[in-house]
C-alpha positions in Angstrom: 78.1 74.2 105.7 79.4 71.7 103.2 82.3 71.1 101.0 81.8 72.5 97.5 83.2 70.2 94.8 84.6 73.0 92.6 86.9 74.8 95.1 87.2 72.5 98.1 86.1 75.5 100.2 83.8 75.0 103.2 82.9 78.7 103.0 79.5 79.7 101.7 78.7 83.2 100.5 77.3 85.1 103.5 76.9 88.8 103.1 76.9 89.5 106.9 79.9 87.3 107.8 82.0 90.3 108.9 79.6 91.5 111.6 81.1 90.2 114.8 83.9 88.4 112.9 87.2 87.7 114.5 90.0 88.6 112.1 93.7 87.5 112.7 96.2 90.0 111.5 99.4 88.6 109.8 102.5 90.7 109.4 104.0 88.6 106.6 107.7 89.6 107.1 107.5 88.0 110.5 105.2 85.0 110.2 107.2 82.2 108.6 110.2 82.1 106.3 110.3 79.2 103.8 113.1 80.2 101.4 115.9 80.9 103.9 116.3 84.7 103.5 115.3 85.6 107.0 112.0 87.2 105.9 108.6 85.6 106.1 106.7 84.9 102.9 103.4 83.9 101.4 104.3 80.2 101.3 105.1 80.5 105.0 101.6 81.9 105.8 100.1 79.0 103.8 102.2 76.5 105.7 100.9 77.9 109.0 97.2 78.3 108.2 96.4 75.2 110.2 97.4 77.1 113.3 95.1 79.9 112.5 92.2 77.6 111.6 92.7 75.8 114.9 92.3 79.0 116.8 88.9 79.3 115.3 89.1 82.8 113.7 86.8 83.8 110.8 89.4 85.6 108.6 92.9 86.7 108.2 94.1 90.2 107.3 97.5 90.2 105.6 99.6 93.3 105.9 100.9 94.5 102.4 102.9 92.0 100.3 102.9 94.0 97.1 106.0 95.0 95.1 107.7 97.7 97.2 111.2 99.2 97.9 110.3 98.5 101.6 111.2 101.9 102.9 108.0 101.5 105.1 108.0 97.7 104.9 105.3 97.3 102.2 103.2 100.3 103.0 105.0 102.0 100.1 103.6 100.2 97.1 105.4 100.4 93.7 103.0 97.8 92.0 99.5 97.2 93.3 99.0 94.1 91.1 102.0 92.0 92.0 103.7 90.3 94.9 107.1 91.5 96.0 109.7 88.8 95.2 110.7 88.6 98.9 107.2 87.4 99.6 106.9 85.1 96.6 104.8 85.2 93.4 101.1 85.8 92.5 100.7 82.0 92.3 101.8 81.7 95.9 99.0 84.1 96.8 96.5 82.0 94.8 97.6 78.9 96.7 97.2 80.8 100.0 93.6 81.7 99.2 92.7 78.2 98.1 94.2 76.6 101.3 92.6 79.3 103.6 89.2 78.7 102.0 89.6 74.9 102.3 90.2 75.5 106.0 87.1 77.8 106.3 89.2 81.0 106.7 88.4 84.1 104.7 91.2 86.3 103.4 91.4 90.1 103.6 94.3 92.1 102.2 95.7 95.5 103.2 95.2 98.1 100.5 97.2 101.3 100.7 95.4 103.8 98.5 96.3 107.1 100.0 99.9 107.1 98.8 102.3 105.0 96.8 106.1 104.6 96.7 108.1 107.3 94.9 109.2 104.3 92.8 105.7 103.6 91.5 105.6 104.2 87.7 102.8 106.6 88.2 104.9 108.9 90.4 108.0 108.5 88.2 105.9 109.8 85.3 104.2 112.5 87.4 107.4 114.0 88.6 109.1 114.0 85.2 107.4 117.3 84.1 104.4 119.5 84.8 102.5 118.5 81.6 102.8 114.7 81.3 99.7 112.4 81.3 100.0 111.8 85.1 101.1 115.3 86.1 98.1 115.7 88.3 98.0 112.2 89.8 99.8 113.4 92.9 99.4 116.5 95.1 101.8 119.1 93.6 102.0 122.7 94.7 104.2 125.8 94.1 106.3 127.1 97.0 105.5 130.3 98.8 107.4 133.3 97.3 110.2 132.7 99.8 110.7 129.1 98.7 109.1 127.5 101.8 106.4 124.8 101.6 102.9 125.7 100.5 101.5 125.5 104.0 102.1 124.2 107.5 101.0 120.6 107.1 103.1 118.1 109.0 104.1 114.5 108.3 103.2 111.7 110.7 106.9 110.6 110.4 108.1 114.0 111.5 108.9 117.4 109.8 107.0 119.1 106.9 104.5 117.0 104.9 106.0 118.6 101.7 109.1 117.6 99.8 110.8 119.6 97.1 111.2 118.1 93.6 114.0 119.8 91.6 112.6 118.7 88.2 109.2 120.2 88.5 110.4 123.0 90.9 107.4 122.2 93.0 106.6 120.5 96.3 104.7 117.2 96.6 102.6 116.1 99.6 103.6 113.1 101.7 101.7 112.5 104.9 104.1 109.8 105.8 107.7 109.2 104.5 109.1 111.5 101.8 109.3 108.4 99.7 105.5 108.0 100.1 103.9 110.7 97.9 100.2 111.2 98.3 97.9 110.4 95.4 95.5 113.1 94.3 92.1 111.5 94.5 90.5 114.8 93.4 91.6 113.5 89.9 88.9 111.1 88.5 91.6 109.1 86.7 93.3 108.3 90.0 90.0 107.1 91.4 89.4 104.8 88.4 92.9 103.4 88.6 92.4 102.6 92.3 89.0 101.0 91.7 90.6 98.8 89.0 93.2 97.6 91.6 90.3 96.7 94.0 88.6 94.8 91.2 91.8 93.0 90.3 92.1 91.5 93.8 88.4 90.7 94.1 88.5 88.7 90.9 91.5 86.9 92.4 89.3 85.7 95.2 89.9 87.9 98.2 87.1 88.2 100.7 87.7 91.8 101.6 90.1 94.6 102.4 91.6 96.4 105.3 92.0 99.9 104.0 95.0 101.7 105.3 94.7 105.4 106.4 91.3 105.7 104.9 90.7 109.2 106.1 93.8 110.5 104.3 92.5 109.9 100.8 91.6 113.6 100.1 93.2 116.9 100.9 91.8 120.4 101.0 92.0 121.7 97.5 92.8 125.2 98.8 95.7 123.9 100.8 94.7 125.9 103.9 96.9 125.9 107.0 95.9 123.6 109.8 95.1 125.5 113.0 97.1 124.9 116.2 95.6 122.4 118.7 95.3 123.5 122.3 97.7 121.4 124.5 94.9 120.1 126.6 93.3 118.5 123.5 96.4 116.6 122.4 96.6 112.9 122.8 98.9 110.1 121.6 96.4 107.8 120.0 97.6 108.2 116.4 101.1 109.6 116.8 103.6 109.3 119.8 103.6 112.3 122.2 107.1 113.3 121.0 105.8 114.0 117.5 104.8 117.7 116.8 102.1 116.2 114.5 100.0 116.3 117.7 100.3 120.1 117.9 97.9 120.7 115.0 94.2 120.2 114.4 94.1 118.3 111.2 91.2 120.0 109.5 92.6 120.3 106.0 95.3 117.6 105.3 92.8 114.7 105.8 89.1 114.0 106.8 87.7 115.8 103.7 84.0 115.5 102.8 84.8 114.3 99.2 85.9 111.0 100.7 82.4 109.9 101.3 81.5 109.7 97.6 84.7 107.8 96.8 83.9 105.2 99.6 80.5 104.8 98.0 82.2 104.0 94.7 84.5 101.6 96.4 81.6 99.8 98.1 79.7 99.6 94.9 82.5 97.5 93.3 82.6 95.2 96.4 78.8 94.8 96.1 79.2 93.3 92.7 80.7 90.2 94.4 78.8 87.8 96.7 80.2 88.4 100.2 82.9 91.0 100.5 83.7 93.2 103.5 86.0 96.1 104.2 87.4 97.6 107.4 88.7 101.1 107.1 91.6 102.4 109.4 90.7 105.8 110.7 93.7 107.6 112.1 92.6 110.8 113.9 93.2 111.7 117.5 90.3 114.2 117.9 87.5 113.1 115.6 88.3 109.4 115.0 85.0 107.9 116.3 82.9 110.6 114.6 84.7 109.9 111.2 84.2 106.1 111.8 80.5 106.9 112.2 80.4 108.9 108.9 82.2 106.2 107.0 80.1 103.2 108.3 76.7 104.9 108.1 74.0 104.2 105.6 75.1 100.7 104.5 76.8 102.1 101.3 80.4 102.8 102.4 82.6 100.9 104.8 81.2 97.8 106.5 83.2 98.6 109.7 86.0 100.9 110.9 89.2 100.0 112.7 89.3 102.0 115.9 92.4 103.3 117.6 90.9 103.9 121.1 92.3 100.7 122.6 95.6 100.9 120.8 96.7 104.1 122.7 99.0 104.1 125.8 96.1 105.0 128.1 95.4 102.4 130.8 92.5 100.0 130.3 90.0 100.4 133.1 86.3 99.5 133.4 85.4 103.2 133.0 87.6 103.5 129.9 86.0 100.5 128.2 82.5 101.7 128.9 83.3 105.2 127.8 84.8 104.2 124.5 81.9 101.9 123.6 79.4 104.6 124.6 81.2 107.2 122.6 81.3 105.0 119.6 77.6 104.3 119.9 76.9 108.0 120.2 79.1 109.0 117.3 78.2 106.1 115.0 74.7 104.9 115.9 74.4 103.0 112.5 78.1 102.1 112.5 80.1 99.0 113.3 83.5 99.0 115.0 86.4 96.6 114.7 88.3 96.6 118.0 91.9 95.6 118.5 94.3 95.8 121.5 97.5 95.2 119.5 98.7 95.6 115.9 101.9 96.1 113.9 102.1 99.8 114.8 101.8 99.9 118.6 103.4 98.4 121.7 102.0 94.9 122.4 99.2 95.2 124.9 100.7 92.5 127.1 103.4 95.1 127.8 101.4 98.3 127.4 99.0 97.4 130.2 101.3 95.4 132.4 102.0 97.9 135.2 101.4 96.2 138.5 100.5 92.8 136.9 102.0 89.8 138.6 99.9 87.0 137.1 100.8 87.7 133.5 98.9 84.6 132.1 95.7 85.4 133.9 95.9 89.0 132.8 96.4 88.0 129.1 93.4 85.6 129.3 91.2 88.2 130.8 92.1 90.8 128.2 91.5 88.4 125.3 88.1 87.4 126.7 87.1 91.0 127.2 88.0 92.0 123.7 86.1 89.1 122.2 83.0 90.0 124.3 82.6 93.6 123.2 80.1 94.8 120.6 81.9 94.9 117.3 84.2 92.8 115.2 87.7 91.9 116.6 91.2 92.0 115.2 93.8 89.8 116.9 97.4 90.5 116.1 99.8 87.6 115.4 101.5 86.4 118.6 99.0 87.9 121.0 97.4 84.4 121.2 100.8 83.4 122.7 100.8 86.3 125.2 103.9 87.8 123.5 105.2 91.0 125.1 107.0 93.9 123.4 110.5 92.8 122.4 113.4 94.9 123.6 115.7 95.8 120.7 119.1 97.5 120.5 119.3 100.6 118.4 121.5 98.9 115.9 118.8 96.2 115.3 116.1 98.8 114.4 114.7 98.7 110.9 111.7 101.0 111.4 112.4 104.6 110.1 109.9 106.0 112.6 111.8 104.5 115.5 115.2 105.6 114.1 113.9 109.1 113.7 112.5 109.5 117.3 114.8 107.2 119.3 115.1 106.8 122.3 111.9 108.7 123.3 109.9 106.6 120.9 111.4 103.3 120.0 109.4 102.7 116.9 107.3 99.7 115.8 109.9 97.0 115.6 109.3 95.7 119.1 105.9 94.3 118.1 107.1 93.1 114.6 109.7 90.5 115.7 109.2 87.0 114.2 106.5 84.6 115.4 107.8 81.8 117.7 106.8 78.4 116.7 109.3 76.2 118.5 111.4 76.9 121.7 114.7 76.8 119.7 117.0 79.6 118.6 115.1 81.9 116.2 111.8 80.2 117.2 111.5 78.0 114.2 110.8 81.1 112.1 113.7 80.8 109.7 116.9 78.8 108.9 118.7 82.1 108.3 119.3 85.2 110.4 115.9 86.8 110.8 115.3 90.3 109.6 114.6 91.3 113.2 116.0 89.3 116.1 113.7 86.8 117.8 113.3 87.8 121.4 114.8 85.2 123.8 112.0 85.9 126.3 109.5 84.9 123.6 110.9 81.3 123.2 109.1 80.1 126.3 105.8 81.1 124.7 106.3 79.2 121.5 103.3 77.5 119.8 104.7 74.0 120.3 105.0 74.6 124.1 101.6 76.1 124.5 100.0 73.3 122.3 101.0 70.8 125.0 99.6 72.8 127.9 95.8 72.9 128.4 96.2 75.9 130.7 98.3 78.0 128.2 97.2 81.4 126.8 96.9 80.0 123.3 94.6 77.2 124.5 92.5 79.9 126.2 92.2 81.8 122.9 91.0 78.6 121.2 88.6 77.8 124.1 87.1 81.3 124.2 86.7 81.5 120.5 84.7 78.2 120.6 82.6 79.6 123.5 82.0 82.9 121.7 80.8 81.1 118.5 78.1 79.2 120.5 76.2 82.4 121.4 75.1 84.7 118.6 74.8 87.6 121.1 78.6 87.9 121.2 78.9 88.5 117.5 75.7 90.3 116.6 74.1 91.5 119.8 73.6 94.9 121.4 75.6 95.9 124.5 74.4 97.6 127.7 76.8 98.4 130.5 76.0 98.3 134.2 77.1 101.2 136.2 80.9 100.6 136.4 82.2 99.9 139.9 85.9 99.4 139.5 87.6 97.0 139.4 84.5 95.3 138.0 83.1 95.7 134.5 79.7 94.3 133.7 77.5 94.4 130.7 74.6 92.6 128.9 74.8 91.3 125.3 71.4 90.8 123.8 70.3 89.3 120.5 66.7 88.3 120.0 65.7 86.3 123.1 69.3 85.6 124.1 70.6 87.7 127.0 74.1 87.1 128.2 75.6 88.6 131.3 79.3 89.3 131.2 81.3 90.3 134.3 85.1 91.0 134.4 87.4 91.6 137.4 90.0 93.9 136.0 92.3 93.7 139.0 95.0 91.8 140.9 92.7 91.2 143.8 89.5 89.2 144.4 86.2 91.0 143.7 82.5 90.3 144.3 79.7 91.3 142.0 76.0 91.5 142.8 74.0 89.4 140.3 70.6 90.5 138.8 67.6 89.2 140.6 66.2 87.4 137.5 66.8 83.8 136.8 70.3 83.1 135.4 72.1 80.0 134.1 75.9 80.2 134.6 77.7 79.3 131.3 80.6 77.0 131.0 83.3 76.4 128.4 85.0 79.8 128.6 87.8 78.8 130.9 87.1 80.9 134.0 86.2 79.6 137.5 84.0 81.6 139.9 81.8 81.0 142.9 78.2 82.0 143.4 76.9 82.6 146.9 73.9 84.6 148.2 73.1 86.1 144.7 76.7 87.3 144.4 79.6 86.0 142.3 83.1 85.9 143.7 85.8 86.4 141.1 89.5 85.7 141.5 92.1 88.1 140.2 91.6 88.7 136.5 88.5 86.5 136.6 85.3 86.6 134.6 81.8 85.2 134.8 79.2 84.6 132.0 75.6 83.6 132.4 72.4 83.4 130.4 69.5 85.5 131.8 65.8 84.7 131.7 
């Protein structure tokens, strides 16, 4: 790689950069405030890009920063082509891209195309009458004769997915908040408008997209009722267990076959540019992996799909890891997954999987290394490189409508959205003003500045392991083959060409011994784990790992 004189970027167009890439997710409200309003902004991200580049990730994904009334904190867009004033200006975004590219980091942005804000000019016009130019841009339907909603579809945020509009005397569909009406992608004009948004940002220099709720783009034109889901088939991977959304099989409100053709159209626009990639978020508790397989097959739709399997409350065991990877391979033999343990919607994994864990730091390092050794691309969520746990918030500090609705059984998503901690000082060096969410006192001891000075810190482990991972192509591009799982050990081979890497993880609090293959092996170094080989066995300490090259 070399510096290009025109842009100062060290990045070269590389169509396959996304395969096995490590992507760092930024929740912009909570990253760094530079203008003293207690809310993070684009200039703040730019100011902190050196931290991200030093980690060694390939790209960032920035959660929505578009103009929005912020009812769902940016996932309710009122202008797809501008930056919300709380985050800055379009010029700030341009500077962010320039600086990221200078540092060798690609930039992906979060596009929310299934719905808009009810304040978007498109919806304002659509709801004004039944015969305006955008009357059919959203999903409108007459009530049943008794005035009740058109069908039984439910919103992820609770209650009916239909809201009554007194001007049109009709219901409109909202799979999320009532202030987030669903676009009608059956209308070709809507598709054209969304593809124009895609092109706008590609021409501005983005390297790709994370596509929110990608399987919600189309609804069943006949508006058929969803059938009930048997209790034994319910799970909490996409909605908390307290939400009746889990009581339906979502056959008709999402996952429609028409989506495949739209995704092909979306991909065709990306392919006009040198090296663009998209990761689609598939939210479905029953058919998630199967849909991910459909959406990533054939090389003409999504490059990869963002999977929920490791974001669920379910415990992480050797069997579970092997089962999920096997199920994905079966459901999506041509596909590519993007795995994450944490994001802006779920309890941080340092807390979610902490039962019975006494050595918190070793546990965090083991989980990071496991995630970055799996077949697929990886998303790291801001703060997980510090080992941040879920923040405990008082009800009066909540901002998330989801948590306010289902409190206290489900506390919402604010506990994973508290500000990043840069310094061990009040408010963590995030802002000079009162932050929009309180900075957790327990997080201050994990601040970047403290971990920077400690070679044994979790953050330094992330840096070390990312360097180690980059040295072996099998981690990013290779196949995966699991050994028969013998808990607490998880073992697999990553192979790419002639390179065969053995990876063994002790997923427990106690010591464990693993049998080594009889073929010649060369233990690898530079990953940060210590183990002992004796009599063709490797002894692993609690939360230990072993890596070797075979052959």
